[in-house]
Short mmCIF file of the C-alpha atoms (twelve columns), coordinates in Angstrom:
data_MODEL
# 
_entry.id   MODEL 
# 
loop_
_atom_site.group_PDB 
_atom_site.id 
_atom_site.type_symbol 
_atom_site.label_atom_id 
_atom_site.label_alt_id 
_atom_site.label_comp_id 
_atom_site.label_asym_id 
_atom_site.label_seq_id 
_atom_site.Cartn_x 
_atom_site.Cartn_y 
_atom_site.Cartn_z 
_atom_site.pdbx_PDB_model_num 
ATOM 1   C CA . UNK A 1   -3.572  -19.837 -24.228 1 
ATOM 2   C CA . UNK A 2   -5.088  -16.341 -24.838 1 
ATOM 3   C CA . UNK A 3   -7.306  -14.906 -27.378 1 
ATOM 4   C CA . UNK A 4   -4.192  -13.381 -29.057 1 
ATOM 5   C CA . UNK A 5   -2.375  -16.324 -29.047 1 
ATOM 6   C CA . UNK A 6   -5.496  -18.427 -30.745 1 
ATOM 7   C CA . UNK A 7   -5.769  -15.646 -33.171 1 
ATOM 8   C CA . UNK A 8   -2.205  -15.993 -34.160 1 
ATOM 9   C CA . UNK A 9   -2.653  -19.591 -34.591 1 
ATOM 10  C CA . UNK A 10  -5.437  -19.209 -36.958 1 
ATOM 11  C CA . UNK A 11  -3.795  -16.565 -38.800 1 
ATOM 12  C CA . UNK A 12  -0.721  -18.625 -39.324 1 
ATOM 13  C CA . UNK A 13  -3.120  -21.567 -40.655 1 
ATOM 14  C CA . UNK A 14  -4.788  -19.175 -42.976 1 
ATOM 15  C CA . UNK A 15  -1.490  -18.121 -44.517 1 
ATOM 16  C CA . UNK A 16  -0.548  -21.844 -44.896 1 
ATOM 17  C CA . UNK A 17  2.150   -21.603 -42.412 1 
ATOM 18  C CA . UNK A 18  0.554   -24.506 -40.080 1 
ATOM 19  C CA . UNK A 19  -0.767  -27.834 -40.886 1 
ATOM 20  C CA . UNK A 20  -4.562  -28.498 -39.592 1 
ATOM 21  C CA . UNK A 21  -2.872  -31.171 -37.337 1 
ATOM 22  C CA . UNK A 22  -0.675  -28.693 -35.761 1 
ATOM 23  C CA . UNK A 23  -3.821  -26.258 -35.186 1 
ATOM 24  C CA . UNK A 24  -5.706  -29.017 -33.338 1 
ATOM 25  C CA . UNK A 25  -2.945  -29.991 -31.278 1 
ATOM 26  C CA . UNK A 26  -2.359  -26.307 -30.039 1 
ATOM 27  C CA . UNK A 27  -5.987  -25.499 -29.545 1 
ATOM 28  C CA . UNK A 28  -7.050  -28.593 -27.781 1 
ATOM 29  C CA . UNK A 29  -4.309  -28.416 -25.447 1 
ATOM 30  C CA . UNK A 30  -4.979  -29.457 -21.929 1 
ATOM 31  C CA . UNK A 31  -6.266  -26.462 -20.132 1 
ATOM 32  C CA . UNK A 32  -4.432  -27.084 -17.009 1 
ATOM 33  C CA . UNK A 33  -1.517  -29.191 -15.345 1 
ATOM 34  C CA . UNK A 34  -1.479  -31.508 -12.440 1 
ATOM 35  C CA . UNK A 35  1.815   -31.096 -10.801 1 
ATOM 36  C CA . UNK A 36  0.996   -33.205 -7.702  1 
ATOM 37  C CA . UNK A 37  0.963   -30.297 -5.338  1 
ATOM 38  C CA . UNK A 38  -0.756  -27.667 -7.715  1 
ATOM 39  C CA . UNK A 39  -2.794  -27.789 -10.635 1 
ATOM 40  C CA . UNK A 40  -2.117  -24.843 -12.752 1 
ATOM 41  C CA . UNK A 41  -5.094  -23.494 -14.896 1 
ATOM 42  C CA . UNK A 42  -3.572  -22.234 -18.050 1 
ATOM 43  C CA . UNK A 43  -7.037  -21.395 -19.567 1 
ATOM 44  C CA . UNK A 44  -7.737  -18.746 -16.888 1 
ATOM 45  C CA . UNK A 45  -6.812  -15.857 -19.078 1 
ATOM 46  C CA . UNK A 46  -9.091  -16.825 -22.019 1 
ATOM 47  C CA . UNK A 47  -12.121 -17.122 -19.538 1 
ATOM 48  C CA . UNK A 48  -11.573 -14.034 -17.287 1 
ATOM 49  C CA . UNK A 49  -9.202  -12.064 -19.080 1 
ATOM 50  C CA . UNK A 50  -6.373  -12.266 -16.594 1 
ATOM 51  C CA . UNK A 51  -4.045  -15.157 -15.983 1 
ATOM 52  C CA . UNK A 52  -3.414  -16.994 -12.635 1 
ATOM 53  C CA . UNK A 53  -1.674  -15.847 -9.828  1 
ATOM 54  C CA . UNK A 54  0.502   -17.401 -7.673  1 
ATOM 55  C CA . UNK A 55  0.011   -16.750 -3.969  1 
ATOM 56  C CA . UNK A 56  3.220   -17.644 -2.441  1 
ATOM 57  C CA . UNK A 57  2.325   -17.649 1.148   1 
ATOM 58  C CA . UNK A 58  2.384   -21.273 2.613   1 
ATOM 59  C CA . UNK A 59  4.379   -22.645 -0.586  1 
ATOM 60  C CA . UNK A 60  7.773   -23.420 -0.396  1 
ATOM 61  C CA . UNK A 61  10.608  -21.651 -2.452  1 
ATOM 62  C CA . UNK A 62  10.962  -25.242 -4.548  1 
ATOM 63  C CA . UNK A 63  7.028   -25.179 -5.256  1 
ATOM 64  C CA . UNK A 64  6.966   -21.933 -6.315  1 
ATOM 65  C CA . UNK A 65  9.936   -22.114 -8.370  1 
ATOM 66  C CA . UNK A 66  8.432   -25.140 -10.204 1 
ATOM 67  C CA . UNK A 67  5.231   -23.607 -10.726 1 
ATOM 68  C CA . UNK A 68  6.593   -20.457 -12.581 1 
ATOM 69  C CA . UNK A 69  8.864   -22.837 -14.316 1 
ATOM 70  C CA . UNK A 70  5.643   -24.425 -15.802 1 
ATOM 71  C CA . UNK A 71  4.033   -21.406 -16.520 1 
ATOM 72  C CA . UNK A 72  6.979   -19.875 -18.459 1 
ATOM 73  C CA . UNK A 73  6.412   -22.462 -21.122 1 
ATOM 74  C CA . UNK A 74  2.941   -20.480 -22.066 1 
ATOM 75  C CA . UNK A 75  4.841   -17.090 -22.431 1 
ATOM 76  C CA . UNK A 76  2.319   -15.118 -20.390 1 
ATOM 77  C CA . UNK A 77  2.788   -12.926 -17.959 1 
ATOM 78  C CA . UNK A 78  3.647   -14.103 -14.479 1 
ATOM 79  C CA . UNK A 79  2.233   -12.686 -11.057 1 
ATOM 80  C CA . UNK A 80  3.469   -14.386 -7.937  1 
ATOM 81  C CA . UNK A 81  1.993   -12.271 -4.641  1 
ATOM 82  C CA . UNK A 82  3.238   -12.414 -0.934  1 
ATOM 83  C CA . UNK A 83  6.449   -13.513 -2.142  1 
ATOM 84  C CA . UNK A 84  9.901   -13.691 -0.101  1 
ATOM 85  C CA . UNK A 85  13.539  -12.638 -1.169  1 
ATOM 86  C CA . UNK A 86  14.577  -16.270 -1.434  1 
ATOM 87  C CA . UNK A 87  11.800  -17.046 -3.711  1 
ATOM 88  C CA . UNK A 88  12.880  -14.418 -6.046  1 
ATOM 89  C CA . UNK A 89  16.171  -15.429 -6.074  1 
ATOM 90  C CA . UNK A 90  15.443  -18.831 -7.136  1 
ATOM 91  C CA . UNK A 91  13.083  -17.703 -10.047 1 
ATOM 92  C CA . UNK A 92  15.706  -15.340 -10.884 1 
ATOM 93  C CA . UNK A 93  17.801  -18.298 -11.690 1 
ATOM 94  C CA . UNK A 94  15.597  -19.459 -14.456 1 
ATOM 95  C CA . UNK A 95  14.403  -16.514 -15.523 1 
ATOM 96  C CA . UNK A 96  16.513  -13.464 -15.557 1 
ATOM 97  C CA . UNK A 97  14.097  -10.962 -16.385 1 
ATOM 98  C CA . UNK A 98  12.220  -11.475 -13.140 1 
ATOM 99  C CA . UNK A 99  11.530  -8.503  -11.257 1 
ATOM 100 C CA . UNK A 100 10.604  -8.105  -7.621  1 
ATOM 101 C CA . UNK A 101 8.735   -5.498  -5.668  1 
ATOM 102 C CA . UNK A 102 10.309  -5.614  -2.323  1 
ATOM 103 C CA . UNK A 103 7.762   -3.426  -0.600  1 
ATOM 104 C CA . UNK A 104 4.795   -4.974  -1.808  1 
ATOM 105 C CA . UNK A 105 6.179   -8.722  -1.958  1 
ATOM 106 C CA . UNK A 106 5.398   -9.167  -5.469  1 
ATOM 107 C CA . UNK A 107 7.284   -10.893 -8.312  1 
ATOM 108 C CA . UNK A 108 6.426   -9.963  -11.890 1 
ATOM 109 C CA . UNK A 109 7.289   -11.502 -15.178 1 
ATOM 110 C CA . UNK A 110 6.312   -9.425  -18.084 1 
ATOM 111 C CA . UNK A 111 6.146   -11.382 -21.335 1 
ATOM 112 C CA . UNK A 112 3.890   -9.011  -23.222 1 
ATOM 113 C CA . UNK A 113 2.368   -5.914  -21.645 1 
ATOM 114 C CA . UNK A 114 -1.285  -4.686  -22.597 1 
ATOM 115 C CA . UNK A 115 -1.597  -1.132  -23.813 1 
ATOM 116 C CA . UNK A 116 -2.207  0.996   -20.815 1 
ATOM 117 C CA . UNK A 117 -5.760  2.593   -19.986 1 
ATOM 118 C CA . UNK A 118 -6.319  5.982   -20.386 1 
ATOM 119 C CA . UNK A 119 -8.179  6.430   -17.626 1 
ATOM 120 C CA . UNK A 120 -6.442  5.527   -14.066 1 
ATOM 121 C CA . UNK A 121 -6.801  4.005   -10.723 1 
ATOM 122 C CA . UNK A 122 -5.985  6.211   -7.838  1 
ATOM 123 C CA . UNK A 123 -4.633  4.245   -4.889  1 
ATOM 124 C CA . UNK A 124 -5.040  6.255   -1.735  1 
ATOM 125 C CA . UNK A 125 -3.581  5.318   1.789   1 
ATOM 126 C CA . UNK A 126 -4.071  6.754   5.001   1 
ATOM 127 C CA . UNK A 127 -0.426  6.459   6.584   1 
ATOM 128 C CA . UNK A 128 3.055   5.393   5.594   1 
ATOM 129 C CA . UNK A 129 2.578   2.107   7.458   1 
ATOM 130 C CA . UNK A 130 0.246   1.099   4.914   1 
ATOM 131 C CA . UNK A 131 2.738   1.394   2.089   1 
ATOM 132 C CA . UNK A 132 3.157   -2.776  2.046   1 
ATOM 133 C CA . UNK A 133 -0.560  -3.085  0.826   1 
ATOM 134 C CA . UNK A 134 -0.067  0.361   -1.565  1 
ATOM 135 C CA . UNK A 135 2.838   -1.338  -3.240  1 
ATOM 136 C CA . UNK A 136 1.145   -4.926  -3.763  1 
ATOM 137 C CA . UNK A 137 -2.202  -2.988  -5.063  1 
ATOM 138 C CA . UNK A 138 0.161   -0.749  -7.682  1 
ATOM 139 C CA . UNK A 139 2.066   -3.415  -8.787  1 
ATOM 140 C CA . UNK A 140 -0.630  -5.516  -9.741  1 
ATOM 141 C CA . UNK A 141 -2.763  -2.708  -11.115 1 
ATOM 142 C CA . UNK A 142 0.037   -1.706  -13.204 1 
ATOM 143 C CA . UNK A 143 0.689   -5.442  -14.573 1 
ATOM 144 C CA . UNK A 144 -2.806  -5.711  -15.630 1 
ATOM 145 C CA . UNK A 145 -2.679  -2.845  -17.693 1 
ATOM 146 C CA . UNK A 146 -3.802  -0.038  -15.831 1 
ATOM 147 C CA . UNK A 147 -2.478  3.773   -15.461 1 
ATOM 148 C CA . UNK A 148 -1.995  4.335   -11.307 1 
ATOM 149 C CA . UNK A 149 -1.723  7.475   -9.439  1 
ATOM 150 C CA . UNK A 150 -0.680  6.877   -5.869  1 
ATOM 151 C CA . UNK A 151 -1.563  9.266   -2.926  1 
ATOM 152 C CA . UNK A 152 -0.047  8.334   0.310   1 
ATOM 153 C CA . UNK A 153 -0.022  9.449   4.012   1 
ATOM 154 C CA . UNK A 154 -3.444  11.448  3.579   1 
ATOM 155 C CA . UNK A 155 -5.274  9.582   6.466   1 
ATOM 156 C CA . UNK A 156 -7.765  11.681  8.840   1 
ATOM 157 C CA . UNK A 157 -5.173  12.525  11.562  1 
ATOM 158 C CA . UNK A 158 -4.517  15.489  9.207   1 
ATOM 159 C CA . UNK A 159 -7.419  15.785  6.840   1 
ATOM 160 C CA . UNK A 160 -6.019  18.673  5.077   1 
ATOM 161 C CA . UNK A 161 -3.306  16.679  3.415   1 
ATOM 162 C CA . UNK A 162 -6.181  14.852  1.648   1 
ATOM 163 C CA . UNK A 163 -7.885  17.814  0.265   1 
ATOM 164 C CA . UNK A 164 -4.616  18.991  -1.519  1 
ATOM 165 C CA . UNK A 165 -5.063  16.022  -3.549  1 
ATOM 166 C CA . UNK A 166 -8.501  15.895  -4.297  1 
ATOM 167 C CA . UNK A 167 -7.905  16.733  -8.236  1 
ATOM 168 C CA . UNK A 168 -6.027  13.532  -8.428  1 
ATOM 169 C CA . UNK A 169 -8.439  11.396  -6.559  1 
ATOM 170 C CA . UNK A 170 -11.681 12.702  -8.131  1 
ATOM 171 C CA . UNK A 171 -10.418 12.458  -11.640 1 
ATOM 172 C CA . UNK A 172 -9.753  8.493   -11.268 1 
ATOM 173 C CA . UNK A 173 -12.149 5.986   -12.734 1 
ATOM 174 C CA . UNK A 174 -11.829 4.146   -9.590  1 
ATOM 175 C CA . UNK A 175 -10.474 4.531   -5.769  1 
ATOM 176 C CA . UNK A 176 -8.543  1.976   -3.736  1 
ATOM 177 C CA . UNK A 177 -8.697  3.606   -0.370  1 
ATOM 178 C CA . UNK A 178 -6.173  1.589   1.927   1 
ATOM 179 C CA . UNK A 179 -6.095  2.243   5.899   1 
ATOM 180 C CA . UNK A 180 -5.722  0.586   8.986   1 
ATOM 181 C CA . UNK A 181 -6.167  2.072   12.628  1 
ATOM 182 C CA . UNK A 182 -10.030 2.629   12.660  1 
ATOM 183 C CA . UNK A 183 -10.114 2.895   8.761   1 
ATOM 184 C CA . UNK A 184 -12.309 6.001   8.626   1 
ATOM 185 C CA . UNK A 185 -10.628 7.325   5.300   1 
ATOM 186 C CA . UNK A 186 -12.498 5.056   2.999   1 
ATOM 187 C CA . UNK A 187 -15.919 6.844   4.589   1 
ATOM 188 C CA . UNK A 188 -14.362 10.313  4.180   1 
ATOM 189 C CA . UNK A 189 -13.435 9.931   0.396   1 
ATOM 190 C CA . UNK A 190 -16.506 8.027   -0.318  1 
ATOM 191 C CA . UNK A 191 -18.734 11.013  0.736   1 
ATOM 192 C CA . UNK A 192 -16.634 13.297  -1.730  1 
ATOM 193 C CA . UNK A 193 -16.445 11.525  -4.969  1 
ATOM 194 C CA . UNK A 194 -18.762 10.001  -7.513  1 
ATOM 195 C CA . UNK A 195 -16.487 7.125   -8.446  1 
ATOM 196 C CA . UNK A 196 -16.654 3.676   -6.750  1 
ATOM 197 C CA . UNK A 197 -14.479 3.338   -3.936  1 
ATOM 198 C CA . UNK A 198 -12.814 -0.104  -3.067  1 
ATOM 199 C CA . UNK A 199 -11.835 0.052   0.595   1 
ATOM 200 C CA . UNK A 200 -9.028  -2.070  1.800   1 
ATOM 201 C CA . UNK A 201 -8.470  -2.435  5.710   1 
ATOM 202 C CA . UNK A 202 -4.872  -3.209  6.818   1 
ATOM 203 C CA . UNK A 203 -3.760  -5.101  9.796   1 
ATOM 204 C CA . UNK A 204 -1.716  -1.861  10.963  1 
ATOM 205 C CA . UNK A 205 -2.855  -0.476  14.560  1 
ATOM 206 C CA . UNK A 206 -2.626  -1.109  18.176  1 
ATOM 207 C CA . UNK A 207 -4.013  -3.857  20.290  1 
ATOM 208 C CA . UNK A 208 -7.736  -3.286  19.805  1 
ATOM 209 C CA . UNK A 209 -7.354  -2.846  15.908  1 
ATOM 210 C CA . UNK A 210 -7.380  -6.531  16.384  1 
ATOM 211 C CA . UNK A 211 -5.224  -7.045  13.003  1 
ATOM 212 C CA . UNK A 212 -7.377  -5.350  10.793  1 
ATOM 213 C CA . UNK A 213 -10.607 -6.295  12.214  1 
ATOM 214 C CA . UNK A 214 -11.629 -2.691  13.474  1 
ATOM 215 C CA . UNK A 215 -10.838 -1.080  10.213  1 
ATOM 216 C CA . UNK A 216 -12.796 -3.969  8.283   1 
ATOM 217 C CA . UNK A 217 -15.777 -3.550  10.452  1 
ATOM 218 C CA . UNK A 218 -15.603 0.342   10.129  1 
ATOM 219 C CA . UNK A 219 -15.419 0.014   6.492   1 
ATOM 220 C CA . UNK A 220 -18.206 -2.386  6.118   1 
ATOM 221 C CA . UNK A 221 -20.495 -0.278  8.518   1 
ATOM 222 C CA . UNK A 222 -19.461 3.009   6.137   1 
ATOM 223 C CA . UNK A 223 -22.465 5.259   5.673   1 
ATOM 224 C CA . UNK A 224 -21.028 6.421   2.469   1 
ATOM 225 C CA . UNK A 225 -22.531 4.981   -0.526  1 
ATOM 226 C CA . UNK A 226 -20.368 3.743   -3.250  1 
ATOM 227 C CA . UNK A 227 -18.029 2.050   -0.769  1 
ATOM 228 C CA . UNK A 228 -17.065 -1.870  -1.293  1 
ATOM 229 C CA . UNK A 229 -14.822 -3.624  1.023   1 
ATOM 230 C CA . UNK A 230 -12.198 -6.660  0.566   1 
ATOM 231 C CA . UNK A 231 -10.494 -8.497  2.968   1 
ATOM 232 C CA . UNK A 232 -7.497  -7.314  5.323   1 
ATOM 233 C CA . UNK A 233 -4.454  -6.154  3.646   1 
ATOM 234 C CA . UNK A 234 -5.662  -7.471  0.108   1 
ATOM 235 C CA . UNK A 235 -4.199  -5.263  -2.078  1 
ATOM 236 C CA . UNK A 236 -3.989  -7.900  -4.711  1 
ATOM 237 C CA . UNK A 237 -7.998  -8.357  -4.690  1 
ATOM 238 C CA . UNK A 238 -8.620  -4.384  -4.553  1 
ATOM 239 C CA . UNK A 239 -6.219  -3.909  -7.847  1 
ATOM 240 C CA . UNK A 240 -7.972  -7.084  -9.593  1 
ATOM 241 C CA . UNK A 241 -11.641 -5.592  -9.200  1 
ATOM 242 C CA . UNK A 242 -10.492 -1.992  -9.738  1 
ATOM 243 C CA . UNK A 243 -8.903  -3.024  -13.022 1 
ATOM 244 C CA . UNK A 244 -12.064 -4.634  -14.031 1 
ATOM 245 C CA . UNK A 245 -13.744 -1.618  -13.393 1 
ATOM 246 C CA . UNK A 246 -11.453 0.542   -14.850 1 
ATOM 247 C CA . UNK A 247 -11.615 -1.348  -18.185 1 
ATOM 248 C CA . UNK A 248 -15.541 -1.191  -18.433 1 
# 
């Protein structure tokens, strides 16, 4: 139950539309549900401001469907990352308004959308091959109520492309930089802006990229101040922290 729901219940009680017992039953409702294979944290949004997200990788189609089915009872927004088309097809049968971002592998169900922020998050990627992570980050940031501006394919191999977009990047409140290969773009942008930069290394690159490890180490060793780093391919994590910064 989120703060808006609590407020609505109290207003209904004040107006005489609910009995005290009904209010007690609603507010004292168990804050989680143990499904045997998963324990759903219904109080997450009330505690931290954002509802629980379903990480689909490693789960079966049936498990994801059952989790979504349980969460639908609470009328909250639902977000599922690393989701497959098969998972989306199963969810669509129980919730026709479910949406699927195929590039970002994100399923979203939007029951109530927060008002969009005036400030925005800039998501900048080095190459077109990084677009799956861009799509995940952009979808998550938007669902959490943020304006988003994407600047793609502006990596250091053609640095002039980046300079043509600097106004968009500098005017953001927080910047997510997504890059594979050697991951140098985060350091470059970090040295050009006065906003926090969240670097996302991707697993894109040839053998010595080591599945994103070289980009991760490059970003962690950045000499540009103001650059923080999330895990490899973690567009979700970058969007979540960027949303928190954007709403400060």
